[in-house]
VEXKOLBA-594287 format. One line per 3 residues: their letters; for each residue y, z, x of N, C-alpha, C. Coordinates in Angstrom, 3 decimals, padded with zeros to 6 digits. Example, Ala and Ser with C-alpha at 12.3 -4.5 7.8 and 13.67 -1.06 7.14 Angstrom:
2
as) -005.690,007.800,013.190,-004.500,007.800,012.300,-003.300,007.800,013.200  -002.250,007.080,012.850,-001.060,007.140,013.670,000.030,007.870,012.900
***
This chain:
103
men) -001.209,-000.003,000.939,000.010,-000.089,-000.037,001.152,-000.006,000.943  002.338,-000.283,000.255,003.493,-000.347,000.873,004.230,000.936,001.592  003.760,002.046,000.869,004.611,003.249,001.138,003.558,004.336,002.023
typ) 003.112,003.654,003.029,002.313,004.467,003.920,003.239,004.541,005.253  002.903,005.772,005.837,003.806,006.078,007.068,002.976,007.030,008.059  003.207,007.025,009.309,002.793,007.782,010.247,003.233,009.316,010.182
dga) 002.323,010.226,010.268,002.835,011.703,010.176,002.053,012.328,011.163  002.649,012.498,012.366,001.862,012.977,013.566,000.660,012.156,013.900  -000.612,012.657,013.842,-001.828,011.935,014.316,-002.436,011.290,013.115
nyl) -001.726,011.439,011.891,-002.381,010.776,010.550,-001.490,009.750,010.014  -002.109,008.834,009.230,-001.198,008.066,008.291,-001.191,008.854,006.858  -000.158,008.647,006.160,-000.104,009.332,004.844,000.405,008.287,003.927
cad) -000.380,008.183,002.826,-000.077,007.324,001.639,000.820,008.111,000.696  002.047,007.684,000.415,002.924,008.396,-000.427,002.612,008.160,-001.888  001.811,007.070,-002.235,001.485,006.791,-003.539,000.249,007.635,-004.008
cah) -000.766,007.739,-003.100,-001.948,008.540,-003.641,-002.314,009.669,-002.850  -001.372,010.227,-002.031,-001.380,011.413,-001.136,-002.536,011.464,-000.261  -003.008,010.372,000.025,-004.330,010.369,000.900,-003.770,010.410,002.562
ewp) -004.506,011.002,003.359,-004.349,011.104,004.719,-005.595,010.677,005.432  -005.268,010.028,006.725,-006.350,009.676,007.493,-006.020,009.290,008.973  -006.847,009.642,009.905,-006.544,009.399,011.355,-005.922,007.964,011.644
itt) -004.916,008.031,012.509,-004.536,006.813,012.861,-005.500,005.847,013.705  -006.418,006.298,014.307,-007.330,005.594,015.148,-008.655,005.198,014.465  -008.912,005.573,013.156,-010.143,005.220,012.347,-010.050,004.032,011.605
ave) -010.994,003.617,011.050,-011.224,002.585,010.089,-010.806,001.097,010.517  -009.444,000.951,010.597,-009.028,-000.310,010.938,-008.456,-000.255,012.214  -008.819,-001.193,013.110,-008.212,-001.411,014.499,-007.954,-003.015,014.915
aad) -006.977,-003.268,015.508,-006.691,-004.662,015.790,-006.990,-004.854,017.357  -007.713,-005.991,017.401,-008.046,-006.269,018.776,-006.756,-006.942,019.670  -006.591,-006.682,020.972,-005.275,-006.949,021.524,-005.054,-008.317,021.638
dde) -005.957,-009.225,021.841,-005.551,-010.734,022.177,-005.644,-011.652,020.984  -006.463,-011.345,019.977,-006.702,-012.429,018.878,-006.396,-011.807,017.603  -005.999,-010.596,017.509,-005.707,-009.999,016.230,-006.937,-010.030,015.205
tlv) -008.117,-009.906,015.639,-009.310,-009.871,014.877,-009.291,-008.477,014.148  -009.558,-008.459,012.826,-009.509,-007.182,012.173,-010.780,-006.616,012.234  -011.022,-005.262,012.624,-012.293,-004.483,012.761,-012.156,-003.397,011.656
vkd) -013.156,-003.461,010.690,-013.307,-002.414,009.694,-014.410,-001.688,009.772  -014.583,-000.510,009.657,-015.800,000.342,009.763,-016.011,001.063,008.535  -017.142,001.189,008.124,-017.495,001.976,006.916,-017.581,003.516,007.090
ang) -017.954,004.338,006.217,-018.001,005.861,006.261,-018.861,006.161,007.252  -019.948,005.350,007.852,-020.944,005.489,008.719,-020.808,005.014,009.988  -019.646,004.345,010.275,-019.316,003.552,011.403,-019.694,002.283,011.466
nll) -020.424,001.663,010.544,-020.999,000.382,010.711,-019.725,-000.701,010.619  -019.735,-001.746,011.337,-018.875,-002.793,011.255,-018.978,-003.445,009.959  -017.892,-003.875,009.165,-017.959,-004.580,008.022,-017.446,-005.937,008.313
adg) -017.821,-006.946,007.523,-017.482,-008.360,007.632,-017.098,-008.915,006.365  -016.229,-010.063,006.337,-016.211,-010.677,004.927,-017.399,-011.037,004.379  -017.606,-010.922,003.145,-018.899,-011.328,002.374,-019.990,-010.266,002.302
dsc) -019.745,-009.058,003.019,-020.786,-008.032,003.022,-020.899,-007.407,001.601  -021.999,-006.712,001.436,-022.158,-005.984,000.129,-022.019,-004.386,000.796  -021.366,-003.685,-000.357,-021.259,-002.240,000.162,-021.443,-001.341,-001.168
vli) -021.583,-000.167,-001.067,-022.094,000.708,-002.079,-020.844,001.937,-001.881  -020.367,002.370,-003.011,-019.488,003.429,-003.150,-020.157,004.675,-002.902  -019.614,005.645,-002.131,-020.265,006.964,-001.735,-019.559,008.197,-002.505
kdl) -018.411,007.744,-003.129,-017.866,008.888,-003.909,-017.257,008.370,-005.290  -016.947,009.055,-006.212,-016.543,008.614,-007.328,-014.964,008.545,-007.117  -014.270,007.412,-007.544,-012.987,006.986,-007.301,-012.268,006.748,-008.636
kvk) -011.107,007.618,-008.747,-010.336,007.446,-009.941,-009.293,006.374,-009.614  -009.239,005.498,-010.608,-008.178,004.313,-010.488,-006.962,004.882,-010.849  -005.876,005.012,-010.010,-004.426,005.372,-010.372,-003.996,004.421,-011.537
gts) -003.421,005.294,-012.347,-002.799,004.580,-013.561,-003.406,004.242,-014.791  -005.021,004.642,-014.639,-005.703,004.192,-015.793,-006.695,005.359,-015.952  -007.655,005.316,-016.863,-008.641,006.259,-017.150,-009.839,006.039,-016.478
itl) -010.051,004.896,-015.870,-011.110,004.274,-015.031,-011.597,005.037,-013.842  -012.842,005.254,-013.817,-013.363,005.972,-012.727,-014.621,004.993,-012.138  -014.404,004.727,-010.836,-015.530,003.963,-010.244,-016.602,004.903,-009.648
kag) -017.825,004.736,-010.167,-018.605,005.794,-009.885,-019.367,005.530,-008.621  -019.808,006.725,-007.851,-020.463,006.584,-006.656,-021.884,005.944,-006.882  -022.301,005.110,-006.075,-023.546,004.204,-006.164,-023.217,002.802,-006.793
tki) -021.996,002.614,-006.969,-021.708,001.269,-007.510,-021.966,000.079,-006.337  -022.711,-000.842,-006.645,-022.633,-001.838,-005.523,-021.432,-002.866,-005.627  -020.923,-003.284,-004.469,-019.694,-004.191,-004.528,-020.151,-005.278,-003.641
ksi) -020.075,-006.530,-004.132,-020.683,-007.698,-003.524,-019.481,-008.399,-003.063  -019.573,-009.352,-001.975,-018.756,-010.212,-001.219,-017.334,-009.511,-001.208  -017.108,-008.539,-000.330,-015.923,-007.996,-000.009,-015.091,-008.807,000.858
rlv) -013.778,-008.663,000.843,-012.892,-009.402,001.798,-012.088,-008.442,002.617  -012.037,-008.486,003.930,-011.231,-007.495,004.485,-009.776,-007.919,004.698  -008.813,-007.034,004.563,-007.478,-007.222,004.572,-006.749,-006.226,005.414
ggd) -005.627,-006.425,005.917,-004.914,-005.521,006.831,-004.155,-004.424,005.758  -003.804,-003.482,006.349,-003.075,-002.479,005.573,-003.945,-001.126,005.483  -003.434,-000.174,004.722,-004.272,000.997,004.426,-005.360,001.136,003.494
hdi) -005.418,000.129,002.654,-006.435,-000.261,001.838,-007.260,-001.566,002.424  -008.311,-001.202,003.177,-008.912,-002.172,003.888,-009.699,-003.364,003.267  -010.101,-003.013,001.900,-011.119,-003.874,001.455,-010.622,-004.319,000.034
dck) -010.462,-005.808,-000.064,-010.223,-006.295,-001.325,-011.503,-006.852,-002.022  -011.875,-006.479,-003.281,-013.033,-006.840,-003.875,-012.925,-006.844,-005.441  -013.803,-007.205,-006.085,-013.969,-007.204,-007.613,-015.118,-006.450,-008.114
vdg) -014.905,-005.558,-009.129,-015.987,-004.845,-009.637,-016.117,-004.967,-011.130  -016.912,-005.703,-011.875,-016.922,-006.199,-013.161,-015.985,-007.113,-013.377  -015.405,-007.964,-012.337,-014.444,-009.023,-012.750,-012.987,-008.324,-012.555
tpy) -012.870,-007.118,-012.372,-011.378,-006.568,-011.971,-011.218,-006.395,-010.691  -010.147,-006.878,-010.161,-009.894,-006.920,-008.598,-009.418,-005.423,-008.348  -009.864,-004.950,-007.133,-009.513,-003.578,-006.653,-009.237,-003.662,-005.245
mlk) -008.362,-002.826,-004.517,-008.393,-002.577,-003.147,-008.754,-001.408,-002.869  -009.760,-001.122,-001.911,-010.282,000.112,-001.657,-010.420,000.343,-000.117  -010.487,001.616,000.187,-010.569,002.087,001.579,-011.964,002.170,001.931
amy) -012.138,001.697,003.234,-013.549,001.540,003.754,-014.185,002.981,003.956  -013.417,003.975,004.133,-014.158,005.334,004.370,-014.744,005.687,003.079  -014.640,005.099,001.958,-015.454,005.368,000.583,-016.558,004.714,000.517
mkk) -016.910,003.779,001.270,-018.040,002.798,001.078,-018.963,002.850,002.397  -020.176,002.518,001.929,-021.382,002.367,003.074,-021.979,000.902,002.996  -022.253,000.237,004.112,-022.726,-001.081,004.037,-024.111,-000.964,003.352
a) -024.447,-002.063,002.400,-025.508,-002.124,001.699,-026.510,-002.906,002.480
***
């Protein structure tokens, strides 16, 4: 999201109040700007992978909850604090890799 900022050794999302370490999840390579995204277990993710949610996630602004164990197919990696662009039951979502594991 647009309202993230560094706060000491962590990033902070002003919209959802989530904090995460600056050095985890998404890293950029020095020379070719390749996006490196790791799941909750530290496995590398790539475009087109399938993942499973490891935690119930409430969708901000709605009464919808994405349940733990939901399988998400054909993810797309994007830059920013929400690393993964995907669709669940036809609805687009941007999720954080720390709440997913590679299927």
